[in-house]
C-alpha positions in Angstrom: 0.0 0.0 0.0 2.9 2.4 0.7 3.7 2.5 -3.0 0.3 4.0 -3.8 0.2 6.8 -1.1 1.8 9.3 -3.5 -1.4 9.3 -5.5 -3.2 10.7 -2.5 -1.1 13.9 -2.4 -3.4 15.8 -4.6 -6.1 15.3 -1.9 -3.9 15.7 1.1 -6.2 18.5 2.5 -9.3 16.3 2.3 -7.3 13.3 3.6 -6.0 15.3 6.5 -9.2 17.1 7.5 -11.6 14.2 7.3 -10.1 12.1 10.1 -10.0 15.1 12.5 -13.6 15.9 11.8 -14.4 12.3 12.8 -12.3 12.7 15.9 -14.3 15.8 16.8 -17.5 13.9 16.3 -16.2 11.1 18.4 -15.3 13.5 21.2 -18.9 14.8 21.2 -20.2 11.2 21.2 -18.2 10.3 24.3 -20.0 13.1 26.2 -23.5 11.6 25.6 -23.3 8.8 28.3 -22.4 11.4 30.9 -25.5 13.4 30.1 -27.6 10.2 30.3 -26.0 9.4 33.7 -26.8 12.9 34.9 -30.4 12.6 33.9 -30.7 9.3 35.9 -28.9 10.7 38.9 -31.2 13.8 38.9 -34.0 11.5 40.2 -37.1 13.3 41.5 -35.5 16.1 43.4 -36.6 19.7 43.3 -34.2 20.6 40.5 -34.7 17.4 38.6 -36.8 19.0 35.8 -34.2 21.7 35.2 -31.3 19.2 35.2 -33.1 16.8 32.8 -34.1 19.6 30.4 -30.5 21.0 30.4 -28.9 17.6 29.7 -31.4 16.7 27.0 -30.8 20.0 25.3 -27.0 19.2 25.5 -27.6 15.8 23.9 -29.6 17.3 21.1 -27.0 20.0 20.4 -24.2 17.6 20.5 -26.1 15.2 18.2 -26.7 17.9 15.6 -23.1 19.1 15.8 -21.9 15.5 15.5 -24.1 14.9 12.5 -22.7 17.9 10.7 -19.1 16.9 11.4 -19.9 13.3 10.3 -21.4 14.4 7.0 -18.5 16.8 6.3 -16.0 14.0 7.1 -17.7 11.5 4.9 -17.9 14.0 1.9 -14.2 14.8 2.2 -13.3 11.1 2.6 -15.3 10.1 -0.4 -13.8 12.9 -2.5 -10.2 11.9 -1.5 -10.9 8.1 -2.1 -12.5 8.6 -5.5 -9.8 11.0 -6.7 -7.1 8.6 -5.4 -8.6 5.6 -7.1 -9.0 7.5 -10.4 -5.3 8.5 -10.3 -4.2 4.9 -9.4 -6.4 3.5 -12.2 -5.1 5.9 -14.7 -1.5 5.2 -13.7 -2.0 1.5 -13.8 -3.4 1.7 -17.3 -0.6 4.0 -18.4 2.0 1.6 -17.0 0.4 -1.3 -18.8 0.2 0.5 -22.1 3.9 1.5 -21.8 5.2 -1.6 -20.2 7.7 -4.1 -21.5 5.7 -6.7 -23.5 7.2 -9.5 -21.5 5.8 -8.1 -18.3 2.4 -7.7 -19.8 2.5 -11.2 -21.3 3.4 -12.8 -18.0 0.5 -11.1 -16.2 -2.2 -11.6 -18.9 -5.1 -9.4 -20.0 -7.6 -10.9 -17.7 -5.4 -10.4 -14.6 -4.7 -6.8 -15.8 -8.4 -6.0 -16.2 -9.2 -7.5 -12.7 -6.5 -5.3 -11.1 -7.5 -2.1 -12.9 -11.2 -2.6 -12.1 -12.2 -4.6 -9.0 -8.9 -4.3 -7.2 -8.8 -0.5 -7.6 -12.5 -0.4 -6.4 -11.5 -2.4 -3.4 -8.6 0.0 -2.6 -11.0 2.9 -3.0 -13.4 1.5 -0.5 -10.5 0.8 1.9 -9.2 4.3 1.7 -12.7 5.8 2.2 -13.4 3.7 5.3 -9.9 4.1 6.6 -10.0 7.9 6.5 -13.3 7.8 8.4 -12.8 5.0 10.9 -9.1 4.2 11.3 -8.6 7.0 13.8 -12.2 7.4 15.0 -12.8 3.8 16.2 -9.5 3.5 18.3 -10.1 7.0 19.6 -13.6 6.1 20.9 -12.3 2.8 22.3 -9.5 4.4 24.3 -11.6 7.5 25.0 -14.4 5.3 26.5 -11.8 3.6 28.7 -10.6 6.9 29.9 -14.2 8.1 30.6 -14.8 4.8 32.5 -11.9 5.6 34.8 -13.5 9.1 35.3 -16.7 7.4 36.4 -15.2 4.6 38.6 -11.6 3.3 38.7 -12.4 -0.1 40.1 -15.1 -0.9 37.4 -12.9 0.6 34.7 -10.2 -2.0 35.3 -12.4 -4.4 33.3 -12.3 -2.0 30.4 -8.5 -1.9 30.7 -8.3 -5.7 30.7 -10.7 -6.3 27.8 -9.3 -3.8 25.3 -5.8 -5.4 24.9 -7.4 -8.8 24.5 -9.7 -7.5 21.8 -6.8 -5.7 20.0 -4.8 -8.9 20.0 -7.6 -10.9 18.5 -8.2 -8.3 15.8 -4.6 -8.0 14.7 -4.2 -11.8 14.7 -7.1 -12.1 12.3 -5.7 -9.3 10.1 -2.3 -11.1 10.0 -3.9 -14.5 9.1 -6.4 -13.1 6.7 -4.1 -11.2 4.2 -2.7 -14.4 2.5 -6.1 -15.9 2.2 -7.5 -12.8 0.6 -4.6 -12.8 -1.9 -5.3 -16.4 -2.7 -9.0 -15.7 -3.3 -8.1 -12.8 -5.6 -5.7 -15.0 -7.6 -8.5 -17.6 -8.1 -10.8 -14.8 -9.3 -8.2 -13.9 -11.9 -8.0 -17.5 -13.1 -11.8 -17.7 -13.3 -11.9 -14.4 -15.3 -9.3 -15.8 -17.7 -11.3 -19.1 -18.1 -14.5 -17.1 -18.7 -12.8 -14.8 -21.2 -11.2 -17.6 -23.2 -14.5 -19.6 -23.3 -16.5 -16.6 -24.5 -14.0 -15.4 -27.1 -13.4 -18.9 -28.4 -17.1 -20.0 -28.4 -17.1 -20.7 -32.1 -14.1 -23.0 -31.9 -15.6 -24.7 -28.8 -18.8 -25.4 -30.7 -16.9 -26.5 -33.9 -15.0 -29.2 -31.9 -18.0 -30.2 -29.8 -16.2 -29.7 -26.5 -18.8 -27.7 -24.7 -18.9 -30.3 -22.0 -15.2 -30.2 -21.4 -15.2 -26.4 -21.2 -18.1 -26.4 -18.8 -16.3 -28.9 -16.6 -13.2 -26.8 -16.6 -15.2 -23.7 -15.7 -16.9 -25.5 -12.9 -13.5 -26.6 -11.5 -12.2 -23.1 -11.7 -15.4 -21.8 -10.1 -15.1 -24.4 -7.3 -11.5 -23.4 -6.6 -12.5 -19.7 -6.4 -15.5 -20.7 -4.1 -13.2 -22.7 -1.8 -10.6 -19.9 -1.6 -13.3 -17.3 -0.9 -15.0 -19.6 1.7 -11.6 -20.1 3.4 -11.1 -16.3 3.6 -14.7 -15.7 4.6 -14.6 -18.5 7.3 -11.7 -16.9 9.1 -13.2 -13.4 9.1 -16.6 -14.8 10.1 -15.1 -15.8 13.5 -13.9 -12.3 14.2 -17.3 -10.7 15.2 -18.5 -13.6 17.4 -15.2 -13.7 19.3 -15.2 -10.0 19.9 -18.8 -10.1 21.0 -18.1 -12.9 23.5 -15.2 -10.9 25.0 -17.3 -7.7 25.1 -20.4 -9.3 26.7 -18.4 -11.1 29.3 -16.8 -7.7 30.2 -20.3 -6.1 30.3 -21.4 -8.8 32.8 -18.4 -8.0 35.0 -19.0 -4.3 34.7 -22.7 -4.6 35.9 -21.8 -6.9 38.8 -19.0 -4.6 39.9 -21.2 -1.5 39.4 -24.1 -3.0 41.4 -21.8 -3.8 44.3 -20.4 -0.2 44.1 -23.9 1.2 44.2 -24.7 -0.9 47.3 -21.5 0.3 48.9 -22.3 4.0 48.0 -19.1 4.2 45.9 -20.8 4.9 42.6 -24.2 6.3 41.5 -26.8 4.5 39.5 -26.3 7.0 36.7 -22.5 6.2 36.5 -23.3 2.5 36.2 -25.6 3.3 33.2 -22.8 5.5 31.8 -20.3 2.7 32.2 -22.7 0.3 30.4 -23.2 2.8 27.6 -19.4 3.2 27.2 -19.0 -0.5 27.0 -21.8 -0.6 24.4 -20.0 2.2 22.5 -16.8 0.2 22.7 -18.7 -2.9 21.3 -20.1 -0.9 18.4 -16.8 0.6 17.5 -14.9 -2.7 17.8 -17.4 -4.3 15.4 -16.8 -1.4 13.1 -13.0 -1.8 13.6 -13.2 -5.5 13.0 -15.0 -5.0 9.7 -12.6 -2.3 8.9 -9.7 -4.6 9.5 -11.2 -7.2 7.1 -11.7 -4.5 4.5 -8.1 -3.2 5.0 -6.8 -6.7 4.7 -8.5 -7.0 1.3 -7.3 -3.5 0.5 -3.7 -4.4 1.3 -3.8 -7.5 -0.9 -5.3 -5.6 -3.8 -2.9 -2.7 -3.4 0.1 -5.1 -3.7 -1.4 -6.4 -6.9 -1.9 -2.9 -8.3 1.6 -1.9 -7.3 3.0 -4.8 -9.3 1.3 -3.4 -12.4 2.4 0.2 -11.8 5.9 -1.2 -11.2 6.2 -2.5 -14.7 9.4 -1.3 -16.5 8.3 1.4 -18.9 9.4 2.0 -22.4 11.6 5.0 -23.3 9.0 7.3 -24.8 10.4 10.6 -23.7 14.1 10.5 -22.7 16.9 9.8 -25.2 18.8 11.2 -28.1 17.3 13.3 -30.8 15.9 11.4 -33.7 16.2 11.8 -37.4 19.1 11.8 -39.9 18.6 12.5 -43.7 21.6 10.4 -44.7 20.9 7.3 -42.6 19.0 4.3 -43.9 15.3 4.1 -43.0 15.8 0.8 -41.3 19.1 -0.7 -40.1 19.7 -4.0 -38.3 23.2 -4.3 -36.9 23.9 -7.9 -35.6 20.5 -8.0 -33.9 19.6 -11.0 -31.7 16.4 -11.2 -29.7 15.2 -13.8 -27.3 11.7 -14.0 -25.6 11.8 -14.2 -21.9 12.3 -17.8 -20.7 12.9 -19.1 -24.3 15.8 -21.5 -24.8 16.8 -20.3 -28.3 16.7 -16.7 -29.8 13.7 -15.9 -32.0 16.0 -13.8 -34.2 19.8 -14.4 -34.4 22.5 -12.1 -35.7 20.5 -10.2 -38.4 22.4 -7.5 -40.2 20.9 -5.5 -43.1 19.8 -2.0 -44.0 16.8 -0.7 -46.0 17.1 2.6 -47.8 14.5 5.3 -47.9 11.8 4.5 -50.4 13.1 0.9 -50.8 10.7 -2.1 -50.5 11.9 -5.1 -48.4 10.0 -8.4 -48.3 10.4 -10.9 -45.5 9.5 -14.5 -46.0 10.0 -17.8 -44.1 8.2 -20.7 -42.6 6.0 -20.7 -39.5 8.1 -19.8 -36.5 11.0 -18.5 -38.5 11.0 -15.1 -36.7 9.1 -12.9 -39.2 6.7 -11.3 -36.8 9.5 -10.8 -34.3 11.5 -9.1 -37.0 8.5 -6.8 -37.7 8.1 -6.0 -34.0 11.7 -5.0 -33.6 11.4 -2.2 -36.2 9.0 0.1 -34.2 10.6 -0.9 -30.9 7.8 -3.1 -29.7 10.6 -5.5 -28.9 14.1 -4.3 -28.0 17.1 -6.5 -29.1 19.0 -8.6 -26.6 22.2 -7.6 -28.5 23.0 -5.5 -31.5 21.2 -2.4 -32.7 18.0 -1.5 -34.6 18.2 2.0 -36.0 15.3 4.0 -37.5 16.4 6.9 -39.6 19.7 6.7 -37.7 18.2 6.6 -34.2 18.8 3.5 -32.1 15.5 2.2 -30.7 17.3 1.1 -27.5 18.5 4.6 -26.8 16.2 7.0 -28.6 12.7 8.3 -27.9 10.4 5.6 -29.0 7.5 8.0 -29.3 9.5 10.0 -31.9 10.6 6.8 -33.6 7.1 5.5 -33.9 5.8 8.7 -35.4 7.9 7.8 -38.5 6.4 4.3 -38.7 3.0 2.8 -39.5 2.8 -0.7 -38.2 0.0 -3.1 -39.3 0.1 -6.1 -37.0 -0.5 -9.7 -38.0 -4.0 -9.8 -36.3 -6.1 -6.8 -37.5 -7.4 -4.9 -34.5 -10.3 -2.5 -34.7 -11.9 -0.5 -31.9 -15.5 0.0 -31.1 -16.8 3.2 -32.7 -17.1 4.2 -36.3 -14.9 3.7 -39.4 -13.9 7.4 -39.3 -13.0 7.1 -35.6 -10.8 4.1 -36.3 -9.1 5.9 -39.2 -8.3 8.9 -37.0 -6.2 6.7 -34.7 -3.6 7.0 -37.5 -4.2 10.8 -37.8 -6.4 12.5 -35.3 -7.1 15.6 -37.4 -7.7 13.7 -40.7 -10.4 15.1 -42.9 -13.1 13.0 -44.6 -11.2 13.3 -47.9 -8.0 12.1 -46.4 -9.9 9.1 -44.9 -11.4 8.3 -48.3 -8.0 8.5 -50.0 -6.5 6.1 -47.5 -9.5 3.7 -47.8 -9.2 3.8 -51.5 -5.5 2.9 -51.4 -6.3 0.0 -49.2 -9.2 -1.2 -51.4 -11.6 -0.6 -48.6 -13.6 2.4 -49.8 -16.2 0.4 -51.8 -17.5 -1.7 -49.0 -17.4 1.2 -46.5 -19.4 3.6 -48.7 -21.9 0.9 -49.5 -23.0 1.1 -45.9 -25.8 3.6 -45.3 -23.7 5.5 -42.7 -20.7 5.7 -45.0 -17.6 6.8 -43.0 -19.7 6.8 -39.9 -20.6 3.2 -40.2 -20.4 1.5 -36.8 -17.5 -0.8 -35.9 -18.2 -3.4 -33.2 -15.6 -4.5 -30.6 -12.7 -6.0 -32.5 -14.5 -5.2 -35.7 -16.5 -8.4 -35.6 -19.1 -6.9 -37.9 -16.6 -6.9 -40.7 -15.0 -9.9 -42.4 -11.3 -10.8 -41.9 -10.2 -9.3 -45.2 -12.2 -6.1 -44.6 -10.6 -5.7 -41.2 -7.2 -6.1 -42.7 -7.9 -3.5 -45.3 -9.2 -1.1 -42.7 -6.1 -1.6 -40.6 -3.9 -0.9 -43.7 -5.9 2.3 -44.4 -5.5 3.4 -40.8 -1.7 3.0 -41.2 -1.5 4.7 -44.6 -3.5 7.8 -43.5 -0.4 8.9 -41.4 1.8 9.1 -44.6 4.6 7.6 -42.6 8.3 7.3 -43.6 8.2 3.5 -43.0 5.3 1.1 -43.4 5.6 -2.3 -41.8 3.0 -4.8 -43.0 3.2 -8.0 -40.8 1.4 -10.6 -42.9 -1.4 -8.1 -43.4 -2.5 -9.6 -46.7 -3.2 -13.1 -45.4 -7.0 -12.8 -45.5 -7.0 -11.1 -49.0 -7.4 -12.9 -52.3 -4.6 -12.7 -54.7 -6.1 -10.0 -56.9 -6.8 -7.7 -53.9 -3.4 -8.4 -52.5 -1.8 -7.3 -55.8 -4.0 -4.2 -56.1 -3.2 -3.0 -52.5 0.5 -3.5 -53.1 0.4 -1.6 -56.4 -1.5 1.2 -54.7 1.1 1.5 -52.0 3.9 1.4 -54.5 2.3 4.3 -56.5 2.1 6.6 -53.4 3.5 10.0 -54.3 5.8 10.2 -51.2 7.5 6.8 -51.6 7.7 5.4 -48.1 10.1 2.6 -47.1 7.9 -0.5 -47.1 8.5 -3.8 -45.2 6.2 -6.6 -46.2 6.2 -9.8 -44.1 4.4 -12.7 -45.7 4.3 -16.4 -46.1 3.2 -16.0 -49.8 5.9 -15.4 -52.4 3.4 -13.5 -54.5 3.2 -10.8 -51.8 7.0 -10.1 -51.8 8.0 -11.1 -55.3 8.0 -7.5 -56.5 10.0 -6.1 -53.6 13.5 -4.6 -54.3 15.0 -7.2 -51.9 13.7 -10.2 -50.0 14.9 -11.4 -46.6 14.5 -15.1 -46.1 14.4 -16.3 -42.5 14.9 -19.8 -41.2 14.6 -20.4 -37.4 15.6 -16.8 -36.8 18.6 -16.9 -39.0 19.2 -15.0 -42.3 19.0 -17.7 -44.9 19.1 -15.3 -47.9 18.8 -11.7 -49.0 18.3 -10.5 -52.5 15.8 -10.0 -55.3 13.4 -12.8 -56.4 15.6 -13.8 -59.3 18.7 -13.8 -57.2 17.1 -15.9 -54.5 15.8 -18.4 -56.9 19.3 -19.1 -58.0 21.1 -18.8 -54.6 18.7 -19.7 -51.8 17.4 -23.3 -51.6 14.9 -22.4 -48.9 13.3 -19.6 -50.9 13.1 -21.8 -54.0 11.5 -24.5 -51.9 8.9 -22.1 -50.5 8.1 -20.8 -54.0 7.8 -24.3 -55.6 5.7 -25.6 -52.7 3.1 -22.9 -53.6 3.4 -22.6 -57.4 4.9 -26.0 -58.4 8.3 -26.9 -59.8 7.3 -26.0 -63.4 6.7 -22.4 -62.4 10.3 -22.0 -61.2 11.7 -22.9 -64.7 
């Protein structure tokens, strides 16, 4: 939790004032039993009416003042807690968006969503209750003990004996409950992941007829979450009964001692009632404190999980050398090797090449040859383990990745569209793009026809992940979104895989005829997609197996010739 306190600084006034308002309210509340005792002790004497009226008026006045203080404290606490949680949630999302892909991959999307939503809400609730009760409840408990000594020292000794026992019980439950709450939260993450996978892959599940197996797996995950939650809940469920037993035993001893004191003339009847009220007040506050401890235990577990997200190593988006060099190649790989975290062998090994401005580079190879890794290294989505990747002369490991990426349009292997409209998705590439610029980009990507056929045109709705478009349409929209930026470098990572041969050719011809001549890197498994490139890089298990034009590789690279012949037949190679 200590790692998150800095996000409360913007609300330090509210966070400082709210607890003291609660303390002032508690001080007024501690006076009420004395007024009740005075009313009882007034009896039926000549001044009884005046004494009763005065003390009742005091109770009303103190009650109104306490209510105003309580409402003010709760408003300030809620304001601080909501503002704090908003800042934490924003920072967690920012950290996730800028984090090292390995960190993000290890955690997983489902766990990340759980931490940014439910865990942050839990922390918000903990901060809100903590500001209101963390000082108030102990203050009332110890204040009630002090007032008990004011009423009668001998009876108050039972207060002094009971409070340390209660405190020990509460802190023991807090210590034992935190790991159980963490375990329950972890099981919730696993259940969320299982649910997400089942819903996103529902077509595959139905196609293979394994609904029963998935249902069984879900039930098992749900049972594990149930057991973990029950374990945590069982422990906390004992807290209130144990505290109630201790408090009620103390109440019994207070009444017995008080009655004997009244008989001996050491204490008045009103003081006995006041002592009982103080014990009832202690009971109420300890119940609140016990529930607060349970909440804070959950809060601490959630805070640790959120802090792990915020602690992700961030990419260099701001600090670094200035970018840009007119003389440098657009893309340069200098003995680049990259290995995924935990992998035995590198995904890309000792790749050296340079691609000039306006040049077209094709990248081809079998499945798992390192093509997508090569593509991800260009915009700095992956940083090399050794060697250097330079964009317009700027090393991605040292330069400002934000500036580097402004020069690059990257179309990933899996087309990703966002919920909204076609125009809104296009403006991800250029926020101030006009409708004419959008239409030009769509036309270049062979997407204008099917977009304008929709009644809404550019404002046609796009569902989450673009599921209301076909795979080929999503790819063309993704290409258009990249082209609208007019970047220096275009990286197309197998972005034609869902297109037919004619559309694939047309899109590549349109890109080649652009008036500003960007450097284009086309990754594909189809020779037809890279055959017209100035040079073609052939990858084999992460190694450079060949580099040259189509004609050169047909003569010098056996792997390239094998790939070509496997798709077009041996006769086509002659």
